[in-house]
ROMARDO-558050 format. One record per atom (N, C-alpha, C): residue number from 0; residue in three letters; atom name; x, y, z. Coordinates in steps of 0.2 Angstrom, whole numbers, plus 5000, padded with zeros to 4 digits. Each point is the difference from the previous one (the first is absolute). Layout:
N
+-----+-----+----+------+------+------+
|   i |  aa | at |   c1 |   c2 |   c3 |
+-----+-----+----+------+------+------+
| NUM | ALA | CA |    X |    Y |    Z |
...
+-----+-----+----+------+------+------+
end
This chain:
83
+-----+-----+----+------+------+------+
|   i |  aa | at |   c1 |   c2 |   c3 |
+-----+-----+----+------+------+------+
|   0 | UNK |  N | 5005 | 4994 | 5001 |
|   0 | UNK | CA | 4994 | 5005 | 4999 |
|   0 | UNK |  C | 5005 | 5007 | 5000 |
|   1 | UNK |  N | 4998 | 5006 | 4997 |
|   1 | UNK | CA | 5004 | 5005 | 5000 |
|   1 | UNK |  C | 4994 | 5005 | 5002 |
|   2 | UNK |  N | 5007 | 5007 | 5002 |
|   2 | UNK | CA | 4994 | 5005 | 5004 |
|   2 | UNK |  C | 4998 | 5004 | 4995 |
|   3 | UNK |  N | 4994 | 4995 | 4995 |
|   3 | UNK | CA | 4997 | 5004 | 4996 |
|   3 | UNK |  C | 4993 | 5004 | 5005 |
|   4 | UNK |  N | 4998 | 5007 | 4997 |
|   4 | UNK | CA | 4995 | 5002 | 5002 |
|   4 | UNK |  C | 4994 | 4997 | 4997 |
|   5 | UNK |  N | 4998 | 4998 | 4997 |
|   5 | UNK | CA | 4995 | 4994 | 4997 |
|   5 | UNK |  C | 4998 | 4995 | 5007 |
|   6 | UNK |  N | 5006 | 4997 | 5003 |
|   6 | UNK | CA | 5000 | 4994 | 5004 |
|   6 | UNK |  C | 4995 | 5001 | 5005 |
|   7 | UNK |  N | 4996 | 4995 | 5001 |
|   7 | UNK | CA | 4995 | 5000 | 5005 |
|   7 | UNK |  C | 5003 | 4997 | 5006 |
|   8 | UNK |  N | 4994 | 5001 | 5005 |
|   8 | UNK | CA | 5003 | 4998 | 5008 |
|   8 | UNK |  C | 4998 | 4991 | 4998 |
|   9 | UNK |  N | 4997 | 4998 | 4997 |
|   9 | UNK | CA | 4998 | 4991 | 4997 |
|   9 | UNK |  C | 5009 | 4998 | 4998 |
|  10 | UNK |  N | 5002 | 5006 | 4994 |
|  10 | UNK | CA | 5003 | 4997 | 4998 |
|  10 | UNK |  C | 5009 | 5000 | 5004 |
|  11 | UNK |  N | 5000 | 5004 | 5003 |
|  11 | UNK | CA | 5006 | 5002 | 5005 |
|  11 | UNK |  C | 4997 | 4994 | 5009 |
|  12 | UNK |  N | 4994 | 4998 | 4999 |
|  12 | UNK | CA | 5001 | 4995 | 5006 |
|  12 | UNK |  C | 5002 | 4992 | 4997 |
|  13 | UNK |  N | 4997 | 4999 | 4995 |
|  13 | UNK | CA | 5002 | 4995 | 4997 |
|  13 | UNK |  C | 5007 | 4999 | 4997 |
|  14 | UNK |  N | 5003 | 5006 | 4997 |
|  14 | UNK | CA | 5008 | 4999 | 4999 |
|  14 | UNK |  C | 5004 | 4999 | 5007 |
|  15 | UNK |  N | 4999 | 5004 | 5007 |
|  15 | UNK | CA | 5001 | 4998 | 5005 |
|  15 | UNK |  C | 4999 | 4995 | 5004 |
|  16 | UNK |  N | 4993 | 4996 | 4999 |
|  16 | UNK | CA | 5000 | 4993 | 5000 |
|  16 | UNK |  C | 5004 | 4997 | 4994 |
|  17 | UNK |  N | 5002 | 4998 | 4997 |
|  17 | UNK | CA | 5002 | 4996 | 4995 |
|  17 | UNK |  C | 5009 | 5001 | 5004 |
|  18 | UNK |  N | 5001 | 5007 | 5000 |
|  18 | UNK | CA | 5008 | 4999 | 5004 |
|  18 | UNK |  C | 5002 | 4995 | 5004 |
|  19 | UNK |  N | 4993 | 5000 | 5004 |
|  19 | UNK | CA | 5001 | 4998 | 5008 |
|  19 | UNK |  C | 4999 | 4992 | 4999 |
|  20 | UNK |  N | 4998 | 4997 | 4995 |
|  20 | UNK | CA | 4998 | 4994 | 4999 |
|  20 | UNK |  C | 5004 | 4994 | 5003 |
|  21 | UNK |  N | 5006 | 5003 | 4999 |
|  21 | UNK | CA | 5007 | 4993 | 5005 |
|  21 | UNK |  C | 4999 | 5001 | 5007 |
|  22 | UNK |  N | 4999 | 5006 | 5001 |
|  22 | UNK | CA | 4997 | 5000 | 5009 |
|  22 | UNK |  C | 4994 | 4998 | 5003 |
|  23 | UNK |  N | 4995 | 5002 | 4994 |
|  23 | UNK | CA | 4993 | 4999 | 5004 |
|  23 | UNK |  C | 4998 | 4994 | 5001 |
|  24 | UNK |  N | 4996 | 5000 | 5007 |
|  24 | UNK | CA | 4999 | 4991 | 5001 |
|  24 | UNK |  C | 4992 | 5000 | 4999 |
|  25 | UNK |  N | 4996 | 4996 | 5004 |
|  25 | UNK | CA | 4992 | 4999 | 5000 |
|  25 | UNK |  C | 4997 | 5005 | 5004 |
|  26 | UNK |  N | 5007 | 4999 | 5007 |
|  26 | UNK | CA | 4997 | 5006 | 5005 |
|  26 | UNK |  C | 4997 | 5007 | 4998 |
|  27 | UNK |  N | 5007 | 5002 | 4994 |
|  27 | UNK | CA | 4996 | 5007 | 4998 |
|  27 | UNK |  C | 4996 | 5001 | 4996 |
|  28 | UNK |  N | 4995 | 4994 | 4997 |
|  28 | UNK | CA | 4995 | 5003 | 4998 |
|  28 | UNK |  C | 4998 | 5004 | 5000 |
|  29 | UNK |  N | 4996 | 4998 | 5007 |
|  29 | UNK | CA | 4997 | 5008 | 5002 |
|  29 | UNK |  C | 5001 | 5006 | 5000 |
|  30 | UNK |  N | 5005 | 5002 | 4999 |
|  30 | UNK | CA | 5004 | 5005 | 4999 |
|  30 | UNK |  C | 5000 | 5004 | 4996 |
|  31 | UNK |  N | 5001 | 4995 | 4993 |
|  31 | UNK | CA | 5002 | 4998 | 4993 |
|  31 | UNK |  C | 4993 | 5002 | 4996 |
|  32 | UNK |  N | 4993 | 4997 | 5002 |
|  32 | UNK | CA | 4995 | 5002 | 4999 |
|  32 | UNK |  C | 4997 | 5006 | 5002 |
|  33 | UNK |  N | 5001 | 5003 | 5006 |
|  33 | UNK | CA | 4999 | 5005 | 5004 |
|  33 | UNK |  C | 5004 | 5007 | 4994 |
|  34 | UNK |  N | 5004 | 4998 | 4999 |
|  34 | UNK | CA | 5003 | 5004 | 4995 |
|  34 | UNK |  C | 4996 | 5002 | 4994 |
|  35 | UNK |  N | 4997 | 4994 | 4996 |
|  35 | UNK | CA | 4999 | 5000 | 4994 |
|  35 | UNK |  C | 4995 | 5002 | 5002 |
|  36 | UNK |  N | 4993 | 5001 | 5004 |
|  36 | UNK | CA | 4995 | 5004 | 4999 |
|  36 | UNK |  C | 5001 | 5006 | 5003 |
|  37 | UNK |  N | 5004 | 5003 | 5004 |
|  37 | UNK | CA | 5002 | 5006 | 5001 |
|  37 | UNK |  C | 5001 | 5004 | 4995 |
|  38 | UNK |  N | 5006 | 4997 | 4995 |
|  38 | UNK | CA | 5000 | 5002 | 4993 |
|  38 | UNK |  C | 4997 | 5002 | 4997 |
|  39 | UNK |  N | 4996 | 4994 | 4998 |
|  39 | UNK | CA | 4992 | 5001 | 4995 |
|  39 | UNK |  C | 4997 | 5007 | 5003 |
|  40 | UNK |  N | 4997 | 5002 | 5006 |
|  40 | UNK | CA | 4997 | 5003 | 5004 |
|  40 | UNK |  C | 5002 | 5009 | 4998 |
|  41 | UNK |  N | 5009 | 4998 | 4999 |
|  41 | UNK | CA | 5005 | 5007 | 4999 |
|  41 | UNK |  C | 4998 | 5001 | 4996 |
|  42 | UNK |  N | 5000 | 4995 | 4993 |
|  42 | UNK | CA | 4999 | 5002 | 4993 |
|  42 | UNK |  C | 4994 | 5006 | 4998 |
|  43 | UNK |  N | 4996 | 4996 | 5005 |
|  43 | UNK | CA | 4992 | 5002 | 4997 |
|  43 | UNK |  C | 4998 | 5007 | 5006 |
|  44 | UNK |  N | 5003 | 4999 | 5005 |
|  44 | UNK | CA | 4997 | 5007 | 5003 |
|  44 | UNK |  C | 5005 | 5000 | 5007 |
|  45 | UNK |  N | 5006 | 5004 | 4996 |
|  45 | UNK | CA | 5005 | 5002 | 5006 |
|  45 | UNK |  C | 4996 | 5004 | 5007 |
|  46 | UNK |  N | 5003 | 4997 | 5005 |
|  46 | UNK | CA | 4999 | 5005 | 5007 |
|  46 | UNK |  C | 5005 | 5000 | 5004 |
|  47 | UNK |  N | 5001 | 5003 | 5003 |
|  47 | UNK | CA | 5005 | 5002 | 5008 |
|  47 | UNK |  C | 5000 | 4991 | 5003 |
|  48 | UNK |  N | 4993 | 4999 | 5002 |
|  48 | UNK | CA | 4999 | 4996 | 5005 |
|  48 | UNK |  C | 5004 | 4991 | 4993 |
|  49 | UNK |  N | 4997 | 5000 | 4995 |
|  49 | UNK | CA | 5003 | 4995 | 4996 |
|  49 | UNK |  C | 5009 | 4999 | 5000 |
|  50 | UNK |  N | 5001 | 5007 | 4999 |
|  50 | UNK | CA | 5008 | 5000 | 4998 |
|  50 | UNK |  C | 5002 | 4998 | 5007 |
|  51 | UNK |  N | 4998 | 5003 | 5006 |
|  51 | UNK | CA | 5004 | 4998 | 5006 |
|  51 | UNK |  C | 4999 | 4994 | 5001 |
|  52 | UNK |  N | 4993 | 4995 | 4998 |
|  52 | UNK | CA | 5000 | 4991 | 5002 |
|  52 | UNK |  C | 5004 | 4998 | 4994 |
|  53 | UNK |  N | 5001 | 5000 | 4994 |
|  53 | UNK | CA | 5005 | 5000 | 4997 |
|  53 | UNK |  C | 5008 | 5001 | 5000 |
|  54 | UNK |  N | 5003 | 5004 | 5005 |
|  54 | UNK | CA | 5007 | 5001 | 5001 |
|  54 | UNK |  C | 4999 | 4998 | 5006 |
|  55 | UNK |  N | 4994 | 4999 | 5006 |
|  55 | UNK | CA | 5004 | 4995 | 5006 |
|  55 | UNK |  C | 5000 | 4992 | 4996 |
|  56 | UNK |  N | 4996 | 5000 | 4998 |
|  56 | UNK | CA | 5001 | 4992 | 4996 |
|  56 | UNK |  C | 5003 | 4999 | 4998 |
|  57 | UNK |  N | 5003 | 5003 | 4995 |
|  57 | UNK | CA | 5007 | 5000 | 4995 |
|  57 | UNK |  C | 5005 | 4998 | 5005 |
|  58 | UNK |  N | 5001 | 5006 | 5004 |
|  58 | UNK | CA | 5007 | 4999 | 5004 |
|  58 | UNK |  C | 5000 | 4996 | 5006 |
|  59 | UNK |  N | 4996 | 4995 | 5002 |
|  59 | UNK | CA | 4998 | 4994 | 5005 |
|  59 | UNK |  C | 5003 | 4994 | 4994 |
|  60 | UNK |  N | 4998 | 5001 | 4996 |
|  60 | UNK | CA | 5001 | 4993 | 4995 |
|  60 | UNK |  C | 5009 | 5001 | 4998 |
|  61 | UNK |  N | 5001 | 5005 | 4998 |
|  61 | UNK | CA | 5007 | 5002 | 4997 |
|  61 | UNK |  C | 5005 | 4998 | 5006 |
|  62 | UNK |  N | 4997 | 5002 | 5007 |
|  62 | UNK | CA | 5006 | 4998 | 5006 |
|  62 | UNK |  C | 5000 | 4992 | 5001 |
|  63 | UNK |  N | 4995 | 4997 | 4996 |
|  63 | UNK | CA | 5002 | 4993 | 5003 |
|  63 | UNK |  C | 5007 | 4998 | 4992 |
|  64 | UNK |  N | 5000 | 5005 | 4996 |
|  64 | UNK | CA | 5006 | 4998 | 4995 |
|  64 | UNK |  C | 5007 | 4999 | 5006 |
|  65 | UNK |  N | 5002 | 4993 | 4995 |
|  65 | UNK | CA | 5008 | 5000 | 5005 |
|  65 | UNK |  C | 5005 | 5003 | 4997 |
|  66 | UNK |  N | 5002 | 5000 | 5003 |
|  66 | UNK | CA | 5007 | 5006 | 4999 |
|  66 | UNK |  C | 5005 | 4999 | 4997 |
|  67 | UNK |  N | 5002 | 5002 | 4995 |
|  67 | UNK | CA | 5006 | 4997 | 4995 |
|  67 | UNK |  C | 5006 | 4997 | 5004 |
|  68 | UNK |  N | 5003 | 4998 | 4994 |
|  68 | UNK | CA | 5007 | 4996 | 5006 |
|  68 | UNK |  C | 5003 | 5006 | 5002 |
|  69 | UNK |  N | 5006 | 4999 | 5006 |
|  69 | UNK | CA | 5000 | 5004 | 5003 |
|  69 | UNK |  C | 4997 | 5007 | 5000 |
|  70 | UNK |  N | 4995 | 5000 | 5003 |
|  70 | UNK | CA | 4996 | 5006 | 5001 |
|  70 | UNK |  C | 5002 | 5002 | 5004 |
|  71 | UNK |  N | 4999 | 5009 | 5003 |
|  71 | UNK | CA | 5000 | 5003 | 5005 |
|  71 | UNK |  C | 4998 | 4997 | 5007 |
|  72 | UNK |  N | 5004 | 4997 | 5006 |
|  72 | UNK | CA | 4998 | 4999 | 5006 |
|  72 | UNK |  C | 4995 | 5004 | 5005 |
|  73 | UNK |  N | 5000 | 5005 | 4997 |
|  73 | UNK | CA | 4997 | 5006 | 5006 |
|  73 | UNK |  C | 4994 | 5000 | 4996 |
|  74 | UNK |  N | 5001 | 5001 | 4992 |
|  74 | UNK | CA | 4993 | 4998 | 4995 |
|  74 | UNK |  C | 4995 | 4995 | 5004 |
|  75 | UNK |  N | 5003 | 4995 | 4999 |
|  75 | UNK | CA | 4998 | 4993 | 5003 |
|  75 | UNK |  C | 4996 | 5000 | 5008 |
|  76 | UNK |  N | 5005 | 5004 | 5005 |
|  76 | UNK | CA | 4998 | 5000 | 5005 |
|  76 | UNK |  C | 4993 | 5005 | 5000 |
|  77 | UNK |  N | 4999 | 5006 | 4997 |
|  77 | UNK | CA | 4996 | 5005 | 4999 |
|  77 | UNK |  C | 4992 | 4996 | 4998 |
|  78 | UNK |  N | 5004 | 4995 | 4995 |
|  78 | UNK | CA | 4991 | 4998 | 4997 |
|  78 | UNK |  C | 4999 | 4995 | 5005 |
|  79 | UNK |  N | 5002 | 4997 | 5005 |
|  79 | UNK | CA | 4999 | 4997 | 5006 |
|  79 | UNK |  C | 4996 | 5003 | 5005 |
|  80 | UNK |  N | 5001 | 5004 | 5002 |
|  80 | UNK | CA | 4999 | 5005 | 5004 |
|  80 | UNK |  C | 4994 | 5004 | 4998 |
|  81 | UNK |  N | 4999 | 5000 | 4994 |
|  81 | UNK | CA | 4993 | 5005 | 4998 |
|  81 | UNK |  C | 4995 | 4992 | 4999 |
|  82 | UNK |  N | 5000 | 4994 | 4999 |
|  82 | UNK | CA | 4997 | 4996 | 4997 |
|  82 | UNK |  C | 4994 | 4996 | 5008 |
+-----+-----+----+------+------+------+
end
């Protein structure tokens, strides 16, 4: 996915899910479903509440991503502390 101004939230969400496929598990399915639902709603009726809900769900899911090999130990500790 590119940073095209024509990209929709659905497009962006699907690209993120595809990129995260290697670490997503069945435990993530509800969060993925929630993001898809919110993305569709944002594309048709963008409100601050929907954007906030999407951002919260997105950050919660992304926090589950594994750190890259040799990742920053401080970042790992901060992730643990905020989970």
